[in-house]
N, C-alpha and C positions, 0 to 999 in steps of 0.2 A: 594463864599464861599460852601466846601463840606460839607455836611453831614457825621457823622459817621455812619454807617450802624452795623446793629448786627451781622451780619458774620463777616464784620474785626473785632468787638470784640470779638468775638468766633475764628477770627484765631488765634490773638495773645493772647488771653489767654491760647490757644491752645502750640505756642510756646514756651510761659513762662512755659509752663505744671502748669497752674492755672483750676480746676476742676470747673467752674461757672454753676449755674442752668440758666434754659430760663426766670426765672425774675430777676436774676443778669445780665444776658445781655444786657436784654432791659432796665434796670436803669442805669447802666454804659454808654451803649450806649446813652442814653438822656444825662448822665451826662458830657460824653466827648465833646458830640456836643457843649453842651454850653459851655464849658471851651476853646473849638475851636473856636467858635464864637465872643467871648471875645479876643481871641489873636488875630483874622481877626481885629476888630474893633481897638484893640491899633495900628495895624499896620499901618492902614488907616492913623493914625494921624499923626505918626512920618515919619519926612523926615530929608534932611540931614543936614538940617539948627536948628535942635529943637537936644541941647547940653544933652549928655545922664549924668543922676544925679543917684546917690546910695543914698543920703538924701534929701529931700523934702526943708529942710533950711542947708544954707548953714554954714559950722563949721569950727569954727578960734580954733586952739591951743593955748591957754595963758599960758605961759611959765616966773615963777619966776624967778629971779636972782638968781643963787646958792650961797647959801653963809652962811657960817660956823657958827654955833649958839651954845648955852651951850651946851656941851654932859655930860653923866654920866662918873662919873671915873671907869675903868674898875675892880680896885681893891674892891671898894665899893660896886657895883654889883656882882661881884663874889662873898662877903662874904656872901650873901643872897642865894647862890644857893646851892641845897643839897652837891656836891661835885663839884670840880674844880680841873684843875691841869693843870700846864706851861702857866697859865693866859688864860684857855679854860673852858667852862662848860664841864664836866665830867657827860656822859650819858651811860647807858648800850648798850653793843654791839648788835642789831638785827638781823644784816644778816648771822652772822657766819661767818665775815669774819677777817682779824688780820691786 
């Protein structure tokens, strides 16, 4: 398992054009080393027999039958609208298009 050095953090920060103080380089080196160690531990456990998962609990889509139910009368709905035209809601133009 390789450790991430302060020099490596400084080199990457320089490539990314990020100015870091010496304290930030030290702190980031430690944090990145911990992350690399955690990834290495997970990699040790992963085998070809282990199934990849995107969610810890299997999810199943529940579909209902598509049935027509009671619908609102269009004329009744449009009667309560501020403005209507040709069986549609009439709204103010907002984009300046015709």
